[in-house]
N, C-alpha and C positions, 0 to 999 in steps of 0.2 A: 288327540294329542297333536300339538303344534310342533313344527320343526325345532323351535327353540326348546320346548320341553324335552324333546328327544335328545337334543344335544346336551342339555344339562343333566338329564338322567344318565347319560353315558360318560359324563365328565368325572372320571375317577380322581384325577389329580387337582381339579379345581381351576385348571388353566382356562377352559372355555368360559366359565363363570367370571373369572377375572377379566378376560378379554371383553366380554359383553359389558360389564360394569365400566371398564375403561372407555369403551366407545361411547357409552351414555354420558360419562363425565366430560369427554371431549365435546360432544354435541351440546351439553348443557353449558359448557364454558363459552362456546360461540354465542349462545343466546345471552349469557350474562354480559359479555362484552358489548353486545348491541344495546342492552339495557343501560349499561354504564355510560355510553356515549350520548344517550338521550334519544327520545323519539316522541311521536305524537301520542296522545292519550289512547287512541284506538290501537296503534301498533304496540304500545306498552301493554295493553290488556292481552293482546295476542301473544306477545313474547312471554309475559308472566305465565300464561296458560301453558305454553310450551315448556318453560323452565320447571313448573310444578309437575308436569307430566313426566319429564325426565327424572325428577326426584322420586316420584311414585314408582316409576319403572325400576329404578335402582333398588328401591326398598323391596320390591317384589322379588327381584333377581337375587338379592343378598339373602333373603329369607328362604329361598327355594332349596 
């Protein structure tokens, strides 16, 4: 069991889950801003991978 799983398992009121999702949202927003201002094709590919990873992480946490 990971530390995050332990935290979520003990999260009776859902606050920890909300906090994790909010932190992922903030990180994803930073990546989105970088995408919006433009970048090289190589950097775009890297940023899109990060953006999609944050989205996947949020989906996993929300379904936990």
